[in-house]
N, C-alpha and C positions, 0 to 999 in steps of 0.2 A: 313226879319227874323221875324217868329210869335212873338206875344206880349208876350205870357208866356215865351219863350226862352230868349227875352230880360231880362226880370227878372230875370231870372235864373242866366244868365250870367254876370248882374250887381251886383249881390249880394254874389257872391262869389270872391275868388282871383283866377285872371285868368291872361293870358298873350294873345298877339295879334297876330296871324300868317296869313300869306297872301296865297294864292294860286290862280290860274288863274280864279276862278270864285269870289275873292274878300276875303275880311278881315274875319277871325271869331275868337272869344274868346275860347282859349282853357284853361282847369284847369290848374293852374300853377304848381302843383305837379304831373301832368301827364307827362309820358315819349313819348307817342304817341303826334301826332301835327294834322295839319287841315287837311289832307288828310286822317287818319285814323279816325277822328271825321265826314267827310261827311260820309264816308265808313259805319261807325257804326249807321248813321240815315238813310242810304238808305237800308242795308242788313239787315234786321228784319226777318230770314228764319227759322232756325231751334231749335232756343233757346238755342245754344251750341256756344261757342267761341272757338277762335283758341287754347287757353289756355287748351282746354280739348283733344287737342292733343301734350302733349309736346315733341314727336318725333320731329313734324314739326319745333317746336321753335330751339331745338337744331342744326336741320339739316339748317336751315337758318341763324342761329350763325356761322356755320361751312363754309357757302357759303360765308358769308360778310368777315368771318375771311380770308379765303383763298384767295379772291378779294384783300382784303387790303394789304396781305402779297404779293401777285403779282405786284401788284400795286406799293408797295414801291420798289421791286427788279426792277423794271422798270423804276425807277425813275419818277412817277408820282405823288406820296404820299410823303410830306417829313416826315422826322423822327417823327415829333411830332405828326401829324395827325395819321401818321400809328399806332405808338404805342398805342394810345389813342384808336382807333377803335379796334386794336385787343385784347385791355384788356377789352374792354366794350364787346365784343364777347364772350370773355370767359365767362363772368359773365353772360350774357344773356344764354349762352350754360350750366351753373351751375344752371340753374332755377330760377334764384334769381329775375328777371323780367317776369315772366310767367305771372300775373296779369295785365300786359300791354298789351296782345296781347287779345284786346277786341272783335277782329271781327268776325261776323258769317262767318263759313267755307265755305258755301255756298254763291258765290257772281258772280257778273257780273265783265267783265275786265278781265277776264283771269288770274286773281291772281295779279291782279295791287295793290289792295288795300290790300292785303296780304304782298304782298314786301314790300310797302311804309309804312305798320306798322314795318315791320322789321327795314328800313331803319330809321324811326324816333325814335324808341326806341334806338338803337343802336347808333345813332346821339346823342342823350340828354344823355345818359348814358357817353358817350365821351366826351361830352362838361362838364361834372361836373367832370370829370377826369383832366382835364385840368384848372380845376377852373372857368369855365363860366357857366352863368345861362342856363337853359334850354330855347330853342327855340331863342339862340343867334347865328343863323345859320352865320353869317358872318364869325366866325372861323373855324367851321366846319359844312357842310353842308350835309342833308339826300341823296340829289340827287348828288351833285356833289363830294362827298367824298365817303360816305359810300355806294353808287351805283354806282362809277367810273367804267367805262369798262363793264356794265352790261346793261342788259335790262328786267323786269319782264319775257320776254319771254325765257331767258335762265335760269336766277336765278330762278325761280318760279318752272318749270319742275324739275331742277337738286335738289332742296330742296325736293319735293315733293317724288324723287326715293329715296333719301338718308333717309328721314323719313319712307318711307315702307320698306326699309331694316332693319331699326331699329325695327320696329313694327313687322316685321316678327319672330324675337330672340324668343319672348316671347310663339307666336303660336308654333313655332318649338318644343320650350321647353316642351309646353303643350300637343303635337301631341305625343311627346315622353314619357312623364309620362303615358298618355292613353294607349299607345302601352305597355309600362313596365307593367302596372296594368292587362291589357290582358293576357300577357305571363305568370304572375304569378299564373293567374285562370288556365291556360293551364297545368300549372305544378300541381297544386294542384288537377285538376279534370283528370288528364290524363287516368285513369284508371276505371272513372266514365261511365258506358256504359248507349246510351239511344237510343232512335230512331232517326234517321234522316228524314227530311220530304223534298218532293218537291210538289209543288203545293197545301200545306198543306194538303197532304195526307201520311201518313206511307211510308217511303222508305227502307232505309236499316238501319244498325245499325251503330252507331258511338260513340267516347267518348265526353262528354263535354269539356272534353280537347282540343280536334280538334276543337271544334267549336269555343272555345276563341283564339287558335292558328290562325286560319283564320281571325279572326278579327284584331289580331297583326300584320299579314303579310300585310292586305290591309291598316292599318295605317301606316307601315312604307313605304310600295309603296308611298301613297299620301305625306309623309314626303319628300321623294326622289323627287317627282314630285315638290315641293313645292320648295325646294332648288335650283334645276334646273332653275327654272321660274325666280328665283331674280337673276339669273346671266344676264338676259337681261335688268334688272332694272339698273346695275351698268353701263350702258352705256349712257353717258351724253351729254349735248349739251352746257355747260357752255363756254362761248366764241364766241357762235352763234351772241350774242345779239339778234335785234328785230326781223329779218327773216332768220336767218342763215346766212348771209353774212360776218358778224364781223364786221359792221361797228360801228366804234367809240372803237373797241378794238384794241390796240397795238400789233405789231409783236411780236411775242413770247408769248403772254398772255393765249393763247388757252391752249398750252402744259404746261405751267407753273401751272397755276391756278389747272389744274385737277391733276398736282403732290401736291401741297400743300393740296389740298380737300383729296385727299386720306390717305395722310399722318394724317391729323387732325380726320379723320373718322374711320380711321382703314379699310375702305371698299376697295376693287380691281376694282376701277374705272378706266374708259378708256372714250374718246373722240370719239363720231360718227366719221365715216370716211366722212359723207356727213352730214354737219351741217344744210343745206336748208332742205334735208328730216327729220332730228331728230327734228327740231323745229316743224314741221307740224303734225309729227306723234306720236300715244300714241299705238302703237301696243303692246308694253310690257306691258302695263296696261291692255289691253284687254286680253292678255294670261295669265298674273299672275289671274286677275278676275276669268278666266275659270277654272284656278288651284283651286282656293277657291271654286268654286262652287263644282268641284269636292268632295274636302274635305268634303264638305256641305253635298251632297248627299250620300257619303260613309258612313257618320257619323250617318245621319238620318235612312239609311238602317239599321245599328247596332241599332239602337233604336228601330227601327219596331220589329224587331227581339227580341230586348229584351222585349219590350210588351207583344209580342206573348209567348214566350217562360213562362214568370212568370203570364200569366193571369191564372184567377182561384181566391182564391185557390181550389176550389172544382169541379167547372164547366168549368174549362179552361185547358190549357197543363200544367200548375204548373211544368213545366222541373226545371226552376229554381226560388229562391227566392230572389226576390231584398230587399235591407234593408230598413226596414221602418224608414222613416225620418221625416215624419208627418202624421197627422190625414187625412183621404181620403174623408170625406162626412160630412156635416152638420146636415145630417138628418139618416145617415143608419150606426149605430154604428160598429164599427170595421173595419169598409174596409177603405182599403189602397191602395192609386192609384200610379203607375208609374210615379211619377211626375218628375222626373230628366230625364228620357228619353224623356218624353213629352217636356220639357224646350230645350233640346237640339233640336228635332223636328222641333220645331218653330225657333231656330235660324237657322237653316238648310233654312228654308222655307224664312227669312230675307236675307240670303245671296244669294240667288237665285234671288231674287227680286234686289240685289245691283247689281248683274252680270249684268240684263238688264238695269240698268242705266247706267254702263259703256259702254255698248254695243252701247247704244243710243248715249250716249256722244260723242263717240269716232266716230261713223258715223255722226254726226254732225259738225265735225270740216269742217273749210272751206280756203281753198287757203293754206296761209303759214304759220297758226297759229290753233289750237284748241282752242277755249275760255272756252270750258268746263272742264276744267282741274281741277277747284275746285270740282266740284261734281264727278267726277274720286276718287280724292284723299278721299273725304269725304266718299264715298261708301266702296272703297277698305279700308279704316281705320278701320270702323266699322265692316266689315265682318271680319278681322283681330280680333279685340277687342273681338267681341262675340263670334267668334269661338276659341278663346285661353281661355275665362271664360267657356265656355261650355265643351272643352275638360277637363278643369281642374275639373270641376263640376261633370262629368261623371265618370272620374277616381277615385275621392274622395269619393263621395256621393253614388256612384252606384256601380260600378265594382269590387271595393275593399271588398266590404261588401256583394257580392254574395254569398248564399249557397245551395247545392242541398240534395234533399233525396236518396240517393244512392240505397237503397231498394225498392222503388217505381219506381224508374227509370228503375230497371232491372228486376222489376215485370212486367212493361210496354212493355220492349222489349219480355219478354217470351210471353206476351198474344198476342204481335202484329202478323198481319198477314205478315207483310215485314220480320219477323223471316225466313220465307220459302227462301227469295232470298238466305240467306247465308247458307241454307242446301241443297239448288239445287244441287250444283256440286258432293253432297253424294250421294241422293235420286233420282236425276235424274227428269226433268221435269214435267212427266204426274204424278209421286206421289204427287210431289211437290204442283201442281195445288189442285191434291185430297184434301191434307191436306188443302190448303189453303181455298178450298171452304168450307168444312167441319166446320174450324174453324170461317169461315165468317158465317156461319148458324145457329151453336151451340153456339157461343160465348164463346167456351173452347179455351185454349190456344194451339198454335201450338206445344210448348215443350211437353205439357199433351198428344197430339192426337197422335205424334210421337211413345211415349213411349206405348201407349196404343196399337198402332198398331204393335208394337215390329219391327217398321222400324230400331231402333237404340237401343242399349243398352244406361242405364244410364251413363255409364262410356264414351262411343262414344258420346253422346249428350254432356255430360259435356266438353270434349274436343273439340267440334265443338262451344260450346256457351262461350268458354274462352274469356273475353274484348279484349284480343291482337288480335285474330283471327276475332272476329265480326269486330272488328274497323279498320281490316287489317292493324296492328302496326306491323306486325313481317316481312315489306318488309322493 
């Protein structure tokens, strides 16, 4: 033990705990123990702690609670210990001890340190419930009782899957909020005609409402794909213990613990049909991460469109006006930047990177266990958190405040060469080409030239240029 650390531990109120490496003094008030202490010293990686992911703490508490109820049901835990563990888990799940989950989420050991952090906190809370001091493990032990019939290799992946399902709920809600914001704008701008563009060139007329409706549909599709991918995550391996053979788990444990856990979490959990495969496989996380990447890419594409459509205000497209949320420059007065779409773009780039991490971590698994689930959890958790915040921010601070200049957009349509396409069925291809070339070379509007050449009357032209017809809304 380093000299400085000896001074620290002898000048504070501590308790002595023991593990296979030796004795260590642990702060007397801490609910965690020696295993957590060593891991906290070993893994100082991200600057974050498990407490930053409260979904995981709730998930671990429910796993341990389900295990205690099952062990009691099968006669492996007496009434006193089972009740104390159950009550301790309930308090942990309610967030009372989040500050005791002090470990870095990225760690070696396949999550063993996180599992022990949970075991020690729950054990010491249970000891206090029973009237014993923290660390007095002869009455109730983190491994022998809280971790009974489990291994890190089934408890940790199960908790990770439950935490992931919990974290997905606010993301799905945020995606729904963004979809709704787009649909409201689709209704608001349903008759506002503008030029559609392909390859950044004028194409054919459409309405601003159709553009927003397209974004709403793509968000709904991604919402549904995310919901579907979560179904794979509800298949768990609890009862597999170390490598999937179920060593040290009693007969009937696997079925019972899944039932208890489903009841406690409200999730449609099921046990994998092959626990050896399930203990080594992280395919459901790879699939889920891929869907999150899909969500990110679609969001980024929408934000690219928003930035292009709002470019200007004088020398860009200026089809839409984003709400001004802050000044855009320290040197250019009056400049307002599309900062909300820009930040969502950056979130998307991060999520793509997190997906690459998940991919490599899944590929790096060896034999009967994947040791890299901690970074998989960390990456998927951050993806979900950032996407949730991104969708909410985009809906509330950008989409909901977008405005348009309907008259300017109408004039742009009438001046566009692309308007000829709408007149082609009436004028024919040859005359339409002639009008297009003249408009292109003279800089005059298509509608103006059609009237001047007396190809159509003003009434006929007005009928052809109705918003409903231009945007093909009558179908």
